[in-house]
FILUM-950475 format. One record per residue: residue number from 1; x, y, z of N, C-alpha, C, O in turn. Coordinates in steps of 0.05 Angstrom, whole numbers. Each point is the difference from the previous one (the first is absolute). Layout:
+-----+--------+--------+--------+--------+--------+--------+--------+--------+--------+--------+--------+--------+
| seq |    n_u |    n_v |    n_w |   ca_u |   ca_v |   ca_w |    c_u |    c_v |    c_w |    o_u |    o_v |    o_w |
+-----+--------+--------+--------+--------+--------+--------+--------+--------+--------+--------+--------+--------+
| NUM |      X |      Y |      Z |      X |      Y |      Z |      X |      Y |      Z |      X |      Y |      Z |
...
+-----+--------+--------+--------+--------+--------+--------+--------+--------+--------+--------+--------+--------+
***
This chain:
+-----+--------+--------+--------+--------+--------+--------+--------+--------+--------+--------+--------+--------+
| seq |    n_u |    n_v |    n_w |   ca_u |   ca_v |   ca_w |    c_u |    c_v |    c_w |    o_u |    o_v |    o_w |
+-----+--------+--------+--------+--------+--------+--------+--------+--------+--------+--------+--------+--------+
|   1 |  -1647 |  -1649 |   -191 |    -27 |     -8 |     -6 |      0 |    -25 |    -18 |    -16 |    -18 |      3 |
|   2 |     35 |     17 |    -22 |      2 |    -23 |    -18 |      7 |    -24 |     16 |    -10 |    -22 |     -5 |
|   3 |     27 |     25 |     25 |      8 |    -23 |     17 |    -24 |    -12 |     14 |     -3 |    -24 |      2 |
|   4 |    -14 |     42 |      9 |    -24 |    -10 |     14 |    -19 |    -15 |    -19 |    -11 |    -21 |      8 |
|   5 |      7 |     31 |    -32 |    -18 |    -13 |    -19 |     11 |    -28 |     -6 |    -15 |    -19 |     -3 |
|   6 |     41 |     17 |      0 |     12 |    -26 |     -6 |     -3 |    -19 |     24 |     -4 |    -24 |     -4 |
|   7 |      7 |     35 |     28 |     -2 |    -17 |     23 |    -28 |    -11 |      4 |     -3 |    -22 |     11 |
|   8 |    -17 |     36 |    -20 |    -28 |     -9 |      4 |    -12 |    -13 |    -24 |    -22 |    -10 |      1 |
|   9 |     37 |     11 |    -24 |    -11 |    -12 |    -24 |     -5 |    -30 |      4 |     16 |    -14 |     11 |
|  10 |    -39 |      5 |    -22 |     -6 |    -28 |      2 |    -14 |     -8 |     25 |    -10 |    -23 |      2 |
|  11 |      9 |     40 |     18 |    -14 |     -7 |     25 |    -29 |      8 |     -3 |     -7 |     18 |    -14 |
|  12 |    -10 |    -32 |     29 |    -28 |      7 |      1 |     -3 |     26 |     15 |     17 |      7 |     17 |
|  13 |    -39 |      8 |    -22 |     -5 |     25 |     15 |      0 |     -5 |     31 |     10 |     17 |     15 |
|  14 |    -21 |    -39 |     -7 |     -1 |     -6 |     29 |     28 |     -3 |     11 |      6 |      8 |     23 |
|  15 |     12 |    -19 |    -38 |     28 |     -4 |      9 |     15 |     26 |      2 |     17 |      4 |     16 |
|  16 |    -25 |     15 |    -34 |     13 |     26 |      0 |     -8 |     17 |     24 |     17 |     14 |     11 |
|  17 |    -43 |    -14 |     -4 |     -9 |     17 |     22 |    -20 |    -16 |     16 |    -22 |     -5 |     -9 |
|  18 |     30 |     -2 |     34 |    -19 |    -15 |     17 |    -24 |     17 |      7 |      1 |     24 |      2 |
|  19 |    -23 |    -38 |      2 |    -25 |     14 |      8 |      3 |     12 |     27 |      6 |    -13 |     20 |
|  20 |    -10 |     39 |    -18 |      4 |     15 |     25 |    -26 |      2 |     15 |      0 |      5 |     24 |
|  21 |    -22 |     -9 |    -37 |    -26 |      3 |     13 |     -7 |    -25 |     15 |      5 |    -22 |     -8 |
|  22 |    -18 |     26 |     31 |    -10 |    -21 |     16 |    -29 |     -4 |     -7 |    -17 |     15 |      8 |
|  23 |     11 |    -36 |    -24 |    -27 |     -4 |    -10 |    -20 |     -6 |     22 |    -23 |      9 |     -2 |
|  24 |     32 |    -23 |     23 |    -18 |     -6 |     22 |     -8 |     26 |     15 |    -23 |      4 |      7 |
|  25 |     42 |     14 |     -4 |     -5 |     25 |     13 |    -19 |     17 |    -17 |    -18 |     13 |     10 |
|  26 |     23 |    -13 |    -36 |    -17 |     15 |    -19 |    -29 |    -10 |      2 |    -18 |     17 |      1 |
|  27 |     14 |    -43 |     -1 |    -27 |    -11 |      1 |    -13 |      7 |     27 |    -24 |      6 |      0 |
|  28 |     39 |     -6 |     21 |    -11 |      8 |     26 |     -9 |     29 |      0 |    -22 |      6 |     10 |
|  29 |     38 |     11 |    -22 |     -7 |     28 |     -1 |    -25 |      4 |    -18 |    -18 |     15 |      8 |
|  30 |     16 |    -28 |    -30 |    -23 |      1 |    -18 |    -25 |     -8 |     15 |    -20 |     14 |     -1 |
|  31 |     21 |    -37 |     15 |    -24 |     -9 |     14 |     -7 |     18 |     23 |    -24 |      5 |      5 |
|  32 |     43 |      6 |      9 |     -4 |     19 |     22 |    -15 |     25 |    -10 |    -19 |      9 |     13 |
|  33 |     28 |      2 |    -35 |    -12 |     24 |    -11 |    -29 |     -6 |    -10 |    -18 |     16 |      6 |
|  34 |     14 |    -38 |    -20 |    -26 |     -7 |    -10 |    -19 |     -4 |     24 |    -23 |      9 |      0 |
|  35 |     32 |    -23 |     21 |    -16 |     -5 |     24 |     -9 |     26 |     13 |    -23 |      3 |      8 |
|  36 |     42 |     16 |     -7 |     -7 |     26 |     12 |    -21 |     15 |    -16 |    -19 |     11 |     11 |
|  37 |     21 |    -11 |    -37 |    -20 |     13 |    -17 |    -26 |    -16 |      1 |    -21 |     13 |     -2 |
|  38 |     21 |    -39 |      5 |    -24 |    -16 |      3 |    -14 |      7 |     26 |    -25 |      1 |      2 |
|  39 |     41 |      3 |     19 |    -12 |      6 |     27 |    -12 |     28 |      0 |    -19 |      5 |     15 |
|  40 |     29 |     13 |    -31 |    -10 |     27 |     -1 |     -6 |      7 |    -30 |     16 |     15 |    -12 |
|  41 |    -38 |    -25 |      1 |     -6 |      3 |    -28 |     -1 |     29 |    -11 |      6 |      5 |    -23 |
|  42 |    -13 |     14 |     40 |     -2 |     28 |     -9 |     27 |     14 |      2 |      1 |     24 |     -8 |
|  43 |     19 |    -36 |     18 |     26 |     13 |      4 |     13 |      6 |    -27 |      1 |    -16 |    -18 |
|  44 |      8 |     41 |     16 |     15 |      9 |    -24 |     25 |     13 |     10 |     -1 |     19 |     15 |
|  45 |     24 |    -29 |    -24 |     26 |     10 |     10 |     18 |      8 |    -23 |     -1 |    -12 |    -22 |
|  46 |     18 |     32 |     26 |     20 |      7 |    -19 |     23 |    -20 |      2 |      1 |    -15 |     20 |
|  47 |     17 |     14 |    -39 |     23 |    -18 |      1 |     17 |      7 |     25 |     10 |    -18 |     13 |
|  48 |     -8 |     43 |     -6 |     16 |      8 |     23 |    -13 |    -11 |     26 |     14 |     -8 |     18 |
|  49 |    -40 |      9 |    -17 |    -14 |    -11 |     24 |      3 |    -30 |      2 |      4 |    -11 |     22 |
|  50 |     -6 |     -3 |    -45 |      5 |    -29 |      0 |     28 |     -6 |      9 |      5 |    -18 |     16 |
|  51 |     14 |     33 |    -26 |     28 |     -4 |      7 |      4 |      3 |     30 |     14 |    -16 |     12 |
|  52 |    -26 |     36 |      0 |      4 |      4 |     29 |    -15 |    -21 |     16 |     10 |    -10 |     20 |
|  53 |    -34 |      3 |    -28 |    -17 |    -19 |     14 |     14 |    -28 |      2 |     -1 |    -13 |     20 |
|  54 |     13 |      5 |    -42 |     13 |    -26 |     -2 |     30 |      0 |      2 |     13 |    -20 |     -3 |
|  55 |     -2 |     44 |      9 |     29 |      3 |      3 |     16 |    -11 |    -24 |     17 |    -18 |      3 |
|  56 |    -24 |     28 |    -27 |     13 |     -9 |    -24 |     18 |     22 |    -12 |     -4 |     24 |      4 |
|  57 |     25 |    -33 |    -17 |     17 |     19 |    -15 |    -17 |     10 |    -24 |    -18 |    -14 |     -9 |
|  58 |     24 |     38 |      0 |    -16 |     11 |    -23 |      0 |    -18 |    -25 |    -22 |     -3 |    -12 |
|  59 |     44 |     -9 |      5 |      1 |    -17 |    -24 |    -16 |    -25 |      4 |    -14 |    -10 |    -18 |
|  60 |     16 |     -2 |     42 |    -15 |    -24 |      6 |    -30 |      6 |      0 |    -16 |    -15 |    -11 |
|  61 |      8 |     37 |     23 |    -28 |      8 |      2 |    -11 |      3 |    -28 |    -22 |    -10 |     -6 |
|  62 |     36 |     23 |    -12 |    -10 |      5 |    -27 |     -3 |    -26 |    -15 |    -20 |     -4 |    -14 |
|  63 |     39 |    -15 |     17 |     -2 |    -26 |    -14 |    -24 |    -16 |     11 |    -14 |    -12 |    -16 |
|  64 |     10 |     13 |     42 |    -22 |    -15 |     12 |    -27 |     12 |     -9 |    -18 |    -15 |     -7 |
|  65 |     15 |     42 |      8 |    -25 |     12 |     -9 |     -5 |     -5 |    -30 |    -23 |     -5 |     -7 |
|  66 |     44 |      5 |     -9 |     -3 |     -6 |    -28 |    -10 |    -28 |     -4 |    -17 |     -6 |    -17 |
|  67 |     29 |    -13 |     32 |     -8 |    -28 |     -2 |    -29 |     -4 |      8 |    -15 |    -15 |    -13 |
|  68 |      7 |     28 |     35 |    -28 |     -3 |     10 |    -20 |     12 |    -20 |    -22 |    -10 |     -3 |
|  69 |     30 |     32 |    -10 |    -18 |     11 |    -20 |     -1 |    -18 |    -25 |    -21 |     -3 |    -12 |
|  70 |     44 |     -8 |      4 |      1 |    -18 |    -23 |    -17 |    -25 |      5 |    -12 |    -10 |    -18 |
|  71 |     13 |      1 |     43 |    -16 |    -24 |      7 |    -30 |      7 |      5 |    -16 |    -17 |      7 |
|  72 |     10 |     43 |    -11 |    -28 |     10 |      3 |    -11 |     -4 |     28 |    -24 |     -4 |      4 |
|  73 |     42 |      6 |     16 |     -9 |     -1 |     28 |     -3 |     29 |     11 |    -17 |      4 |     17 |
|  74 |     32 |     14 |    -27 |     -2 |     28 |      7 |     -3 |     17 |    -25 |      7 |    -10 |    -22 |
|  75 |    -17 |     34 |     25 |      0 |     19 |    -22 |     10 |     26 |     11 |      1 |      5 |     24 |
|  76 |      7 |     12 |    -43 |     10 |     27 |      8 |    -18 |     20 |    -13 |     -6 |     -1 |    -24 |
|  77 |     -3 |     20 |     41 |    -18 |     21 |    -10 |     15 |     23 |    -13 |     24 |      1 |      0 |
|  78 |    -40 |     17 |    -11 |     12 |     23 |    -13 |     15 |     17 |     20 |     19 |     15 |     -7 |
|  79 |    -26 |    -17 |     32 |     13 |     15 |     21 |     26 |    -13 |     10 |     13 |     10 |     18 |
|  80 |     -6 |    -34 |    -30 |     24 |    -14 |      8 |     -2 |    -17 |     24 |     19 |    -11 |     10 |
|  81 |    -44 |      8 |      0 |     -4 |    -18 |     23 |     -8 |    -28 |     -9 |    -14 |     -4 |    -19 |
|  82 |     25 |    -15 |     34 |     -5 |    -28 |     -6 |    -22 |    -10 |     18 |     -2 |      8 |     23 |
|  83 |    -14 |    -25 |    -34 |    -22 |    -12 |     16 |     -8 |    -27 |    -11 |     10 |     -9 |    -22 |
|  84 |    -27 |     -4 |     37 |     -9 |    -27 |     -8 |    -17 |      2 |    -25 |    -17 |     17 |     -2 |
|  85 |     23 |    -34 |    -17 |    -16 |     -1 |    -24 |    -26 |    -14 |      6 |     -1 |    -20 |     15 |
|  86 |    -21 |     30 |    -26 |    -26 |    -13 |      4 |      1 |    -28 |    -12 |      8 |     -3 |    -23 |
|  87 |    -16 |    -16 |     39 |      0 |    -28 |    -10 |    -27 |    -11 |     -3 |     -4 |    -23 |     -8 |
+-----+--------+--------+--------+--------+--------+--------+--------+--------+--------+--------+--------+--------+
***
């Protein structure tokens, strides 16, 4: 472990671990989900339903839903269902 720390010392974080996420793909998924909720404003889905509808891995789905809620595009109800935030 000490050897690894020495090998990465002085490098920027980006040099230590390359970005694994495809930002273009992430933006496409975000827009696709928002568009679907805009097309069906009364739709309320659980995270599992969103995951199946858009064929997302559980970790990706959770990050996307969290981002959309943080951006105030979706909200999550007490029942755990996500829906379009009133605008």
